[in-house]
Residue frames relative to the residue before (quaternion, step in Angstrom):
aa qw qx qy qz dx dy dz
M 1.0000 0.0000 0.0000 0.0000 0.00 0.00 0.00
T 0.3751 -0.7056 0.5557 0.2292 3.57 -0.94 0.88
A 0.4557 -0.6984 0.4779 0.2760 3.57 -0.82 0.95
I 0.3525 -0.6989 0.5798 0.2261 3.53 -1.08 0.75
V 0.2193 -0.7770 0.5791 0.1134 3.54 -0.60 1.14
E 0.7678 -0.1423 0.1168 0.6137 3.53 1.06 -0.81
I 0.2815 -0.6899 0.6254 0.2319 3.53 -1.31 0.28
P 0.2920 -0.8064 0.4857 0.1689 3.58 -0.16 1.27
V 0.6047 -0.5195 0.4569 0.3946 3.49 -1.29 0.49
G 0.7775 0.3184 -0.2413 0.4857 3.56 -0.91 0.85
H 0.3519 0.7621 -0.4858 0.2434 3.60 1.24 0.02
F 0.7537 0.4085 -0.2274 0.4620 3.56 0.78 -0.97
S 0.6332 0.4725 -0.3627 0.4942 3.57 1.24 0.16
G 0.7496 -0.4265 0.1996 0.4651 3.57 1.22 0.53
Q 0.5360 0.6055 -0.4316 0.3998 3.60 1.19 -0.10
R 0.6133 -0.5755 0.3902 0.3747 3.57 -1.21 0.36
A 0.3866 -0.7295 0.5217 0.2149 3.58 -1.17 0.64
I 0.7787 0.2580 -0.1304 0.5569 3.57 1.08 -0.65
P 0.5076 -0.6468 0.4644 0.3291 3.60 -0.83 0.91
N 0.8213 0.2475 -0.2140 0.4674 3.55 -1.21 0.66
K 0.5753 0.5032 -0.4144 0.4941 3.60 1.14 0.55
P 0.5672 -0.5937 0.4281 0.3775 3.59 -1.02 0.64
G 0.5521 -0.6311 0.4383 0.3237 3.57 -0.98 0.86
G 0.8201 0.2724 -0.2035 0.4602 3.55 -1.07 0.76
S 0.6062 0.5876 -0.3707 0.3871 3.64 1.17 -0.17
D 0.6059 0.5499 -0.3578 0.4501 3.59 1.24 -0.20
N 0.0048 -0.8347 0.5492 -0.0404 3.54 -0.35 1.24
R 0.3006 0.7654 -0.5166 0.2387 3.58 1.15 0.56
S 0.4636 -0.6646 0.5121 0.2849 3.52 -1.15 0.67
L 0.6639 -0.4723 0.3857 0.4330 3.54 -1.29 0.22
E 0.6158 0.5519 -0.3380 0.4495 3.59 1.03 -0.78
D 0.6642 0.4964 -0.3021 0.4703 3.62 0.92 -0.88
L 0.6538 0.5115 -0.3142 0.4607 3.58 0.95 -0.84
I 0.6481 0.5097 -0.3194 0.4672 3.58 0.96 -0.83
R 0.6440 0.5114 -0.3277 0.4651 3.60 0.96 -0.81
E 0.6478 0.5092 -0.3229 0.4656 3.58 0.96 -0.81
L 0.6420 0.5124 -0.3185 0.4730 3.57 1.01 -0.79
Q 0.6364 0.5215 -0.3290 0.4634 3.59 0.97 -0.82
L 0.6546 0.5031 -0.3149 0.4683 3.60 0.90 -0.86
A 0.6623 0.5100 -0.3109 0.4523 3.58 0.93 -0.90
V 0.6742 0.4855 -0.2934 0.4730 3.57 0.96 -0.83
N 0.7446 0.4332 -0.2284 0.4535 3.58 0.88 -0.93
S 0.5876 0.5788 -0.3986 0.4009 3.61 1.06 -0.50
G 0.7884 0.3103 -0.2418 0.4730 3.51 -1.00 0.83
S 0.5856 0.5642 -0.4002 0.4226 3.59 1.15 -0.24
V 0.3962 -0.7090 0.5355 0.2313 3.55 -1.16 0.64
N 0.1360 -0.7689 0.6224 0.0542 3.53 -0.96 0.97
G 0.2231 -0.7870 0.5629 0.1184 3.55 -1.05 0.76
F 0.1425 -0.7554 0.6358 0.0689 3.55 -1.05 0.87
T 0.0869 -0.8222 0.5624 0.0079 3.58 -0.59 1.16
D 0.1085 -0.7678 0.6300 0.0421 3.53 -1.05 0.91
D 0.1861 -0.7780 0.5948 0.0791 3.55 -0.82 1.08
Q 0.1134 -0.7520 0.6446 0.0781 3.53 -1.08 0.78
R 0.3072 -0.8065 0.4827 0.1490 3.59 -0.57 1.13
T 0.7785 0.1457 -0.0932 0.6034 3.62 1.09 -0.60
A 0.5011 -0.6824 0.4440 0.2934 3.55 -0.80 1.02
V 0.2402 0.7340 -0.6020 0.2029 3.54 -0.79 1.10
T 0.4857 -0.6226 0.5164 0.3314 3.58 -1.18 0.54
E 0.2916 0.7526 -0.5487 0.2179 3.58 -0.72 1.07
D 0.3267 -0.6811 0.6156 0.2243 3.51 -1.38 0.34
R 0.0039 0.7961 -0.6044 0.0293 3.56 -0.91 0.96
T 0.4750 -0.6806 0.4846 0.2764 3.54 -0.97 0.90
A 0.3245 -0.7163 0.5862 0.1949 3.57 -0.88 0.99
F 0.7316 -0.2822 0.2026 0.5866 3.57 0.97 -0.96
I 0.3461 -0.6433 0.6249 0.2754 3.50 -1.40 0.20
A 0.4699 -0.7283 0.4205 0.2684 3.56 -0.56 1.18
P 0.2907 -0.7675 0.5469 0.1654 3.60 -0.72 1.06
A 0.7780 0.0830 -0.0326 0.6219 3.58 1.30 -0.32
D 0.6424 -0.4824 0.4086 0.4333 3.56 -1.31 0.13
G 0.2334 0.7772 -0.5670 0.1412 3.57 -1.16 0.53
E 0.3513 -0.7182 0.5500 0.2412 3.53 -1.23 -0.49
V 0.4655 -0.6192 0.5499 0.3124 3.52 -1.26 0.53
V 0.1452 -0.8197 0.5514 0.0545 3.59 -0.78 1.01
S 0.8061 -0.0057 -0.0109 0.5916 3.60 1.22 -0.24
V 0.0574 -0.7494 0.6571 0.0571 3.54 -1.31 0.47
Q 0.0398 0.7846 -0.6167 0.0496 3.56 -0.86 1.00
A 0.0242 -0.7862 0.6175 0.0093 3.55 -1.23 0.53
Y 0.0413 0.7844 -0.6189 -0.0009 3.55 -1.27 0.39
N 0.3766 -0.6659 0.5867 0.2656 3.52 -1.36 0.28
A 0.4617 -0.6734 0.5012 0.2866 3.58 -1.00 0.79
A 0.7602 0.1250 -0.0842 0.6319 3.59 1.18 -0.59
A 0.5752 -0.6271 0.4040 0.3358 3.55 -0.99 0.83
A 0.4986 -0.6470 0.4977 0.2917 3.55 -1.15 0.70
A 0.5220 -0.5998 0.4992 0.3442 3.57 -1.25 0.45
A 0.6608 -0.4797 0.3836 0.4314 3.57 -1.26 0.29
G 0.8171 0.2294 -0.1885 0.4941 3.58 -0.90 0.94
E 0.6212 0.5241 -0.3411 0.4723 3.60 1.26 -0.17
D 0.1470 0.7984 -0.5801 0.0663 3.59 -1.02 0.67
M 0.2431 -0.7122 0.6405 0.1531 3.48 -1.40 0.34
A 0.1839 -0.7548 0.6215 0.1005 3.59 -0.70 1.11
V 0.1116 -0.8098 0.5760 0.0091 3.57 -0.76 1.08
D 0.0058 0.7791 -0.6258 0.0374 3.55 -0.92 0.97
V 0.2087 -0.7413 0.6194 0.1526 3.57 -1.28 0.35
E 0.0977 -0.8110 0.5767 0.0099 3.55 -0.78 1.08
I 0.2043 -0.7276 0.6438 0.1199 3.51 -1.20 0.76
G 0.8344 -0.0809 0.0178 0.5449 3.57 -0.46 1.17
G 0.7407 -0.4279 0.2216 0.4681 3.58 1.04 0.77
T 0.6826 0.4338 -0.2822 0.5161 3.61 1.28 -0.05
T 0.4882 -0.6821 0.4570 0.2958 3.57 -0.81 0.97
C 0.2571 -0.7456 0.5900 0.1728 3.56 -1.17 0.62
L 0.6123 0.5118 -0.3464 0.4931 3.57 1.33 0.17
T 0.5411 -0.6029 0.4639 0.3585 3.58 -1.23 0.40
G 0.7681 -0.1212 0.0725 0.6246 3.56 1.29 -0.35
P 0.6331 -0.5523 0.3683 0.3981 3.59 -1.15 0.48
M 0.4395 -0.6326 0.5647 0.2962 3.55 -1.27 0.53
T 0.2379 -0.7784 0.5648 0.1363 3.57 -1.06 0.71
L 0.1245 -0.7527 0.6447 0.0488 3.54 -0.81 1.12
D 0.2005 0.7842 -0.5535 0.1961 3.58 -0.36 1.26
D 0.7525 -0.3766 0.2622 0.4724 3.57 -1.27 -0.17
A 0.6101 0.5469 -0.3552 0.4499 3.61 1.11 -0.56
A 0.6727 0.4821 -0.2912 0.4797 3.60 1.04 -0.75
G 0.2357 -0.7947 0.5258 0.1906 3.58 1.15 -0.54
T 0.7110 -0.3822 0.3166 0.4982 3.56 -0.76 -1.08
D 0.3721 0.7347 -0.4815 0.2998 3.58 1.25 0.39
V 0.5039 -0.6071 0.5133 0.3376 3.54 -1.23 0.49
V 0.1900 -0.7665 0.6080 0.0817 3.55 -0.91 1.02
D 0.2641 -0.7667 0.5684 0.1393 3.58 -0.84 1.03
G 0.3711 -0.7055 0.5603 0.2249 3.55 -1.00 0.87
T 0.3538 -0.7038 0.5702 0.2332 3.56 -1.18 0.57
L 0.3248 -0.7839 0.5038 0.1618 3.56 -0.51 1.23
D 0.3308 -0.6659 0.6307 0.2220 3.53 -1.22 0.70
T 0.3461 -0.8041 0.4393 0.2016 3.58 -0.06 1.29
G 0.6593 0.5024 -0.3129 0.4636 3.59 1.17 -0.41
A 0.7536 0.3804 -0.1933 0.5000 3.60 1.25 -0.15
V 0.4986 0.6994 -0.4008 0.3187 3.61 1.20 0.32
A 0.5784 0.6080 -0.3778 0.3913 3.62 1.20 -0.33
F 0.0324 -0.7756 0.6295 0.0330 3.54 -1.17 0.66
S 0.3415 -0.7187 0.5725 0.1976 3.54 -1.30 0.43
A 0.6606 -0.4769 0.3842 0.4342 3.54 -1.24 0.40
G 0.7789 0.3100 -0.2528 0.4831 3.56 -0.88 0.98
D 0.5261 0.6206 -0.4251 0.3967 3.62 1.22 -0.22
K 0.3543 -0.7016 0.5772 0.2216 3.55 -1.17 0.71
V 0.1413 -0.7535 0.6377 0.0746 3.54 -0.92 0.98
V 0.0634 -0.8404 0.5346 -0.0620 3.53 -0.46 1.32
I 0.2845 -0.7170 0.6137 0.1685 3.54 -1.10 0.84
T 0.1115 -0.7898 0.6010 0.0507 3.58 -0.75 1.05
R 0.0948 -0.7807 0.6171 0.0263 3.53 -0.93 0.96
T 0.0688 -0.7670 0.6372 0.0313 3.57 -1.00 0.90
Y 0.1696 -0.8260 0.5360 0.0408 3.54 -0.42 1.30
T 0.0819 -0.7554 0.6490 0.0388 3.54 -1.08 0.87
A 0.3719 -0.7402 0.5194 0.2098 3.56 -0.62 1.18
G 0.2167 -0.7881 0.5664 0.1051 3.56 -1.17 0.62
G 0.7855 -0.3732 0.2556 0.4224 3.52 -1.27 -0.46
G 0.6250 0.5641 -0.3511 0.4097 3.60 1.16 -0.29
P 0.5581 -0.6347 0.4231 0.3267 3.56 -1.16 0.53
T 0.7390 0.3716 -0.2121 0.5204 3.59 1.16 -0.51
P 0.3835 -0.7270 0.5099 0.2536 3.61 -0.74 0.93
I 0.6829 -0.4380 0.3804 0.4440 3.54 -1.33 0.30
V 0.0538 -0.7873 0.6137 0.0278 3.56 -0.98 0.84
G 0.8507 0.2588 -0.1486 0.4328 3.53 -1.24 0.48
N 0.3312 0.7219 -0.5543 0.2489 3.62 0.86 0.75
A 0.1200 -0.7806 0.6115 0.0472 3.53 -1.17 0.67
V 0.1334 -0.7606 0.6323 0.0624 3.54 -1.19 0.72
T 0.0914 -0.7826 0.6143 0.0417 3.57 -0.91 0.95
V 0.1620 -0.7563 0.6303 0.0670 3.54 -0.94 1.03
G 0.1854 -0.7795 0.5920 0.0862 3.58 -0.65 1.16
V 0.0122 -0.8140 0.5797 -0.0341 3.57 -0.84 0.98
R 0.1962 -0.7262 0.6441 0.1388 3.51 -1.32 0.48
F 0.2504 -0.7746 0.5659 0.1307 3.57 -0.72 1.10
S 0.4383 -0.6663 0.5389 0.2710 3.55 -1.15 0.72
E 0.6011 -0.5332 0.4299 0.4117 3.56 -1.27 0.21
């Protein structure tokens, strides 16, 4: 697709829409031009999908089903309240059953309520339309009477055009 730099005045009266194209050869509709502009504006932007877990438990939860091709560009997680000594939550993100991290993130008493950044495996971050992106949590109980509460995981993604 040729990028739209501008839509000159007079485009719809037969003038050209894209620089360096012969005048009058652009017969795209206004609807097509708007869609191209939307794609140009939205491509490259990062979108975040956040999943909250209210009670600590081992489980897999779908972050999203990919509506288009793209890649995971970041993964972050945190606990709303600090974990007890010996308690932790291992967090991973999988694309079609394969991790996109070099190893799970650990939310524990050392992490407190700080945001923990996942380390991406650059060879495993791409996804295709229809792929399931899943957040896996593995909970290990600790010495405290109350389990971790209020942890959240955000998966940042960039969709391709």
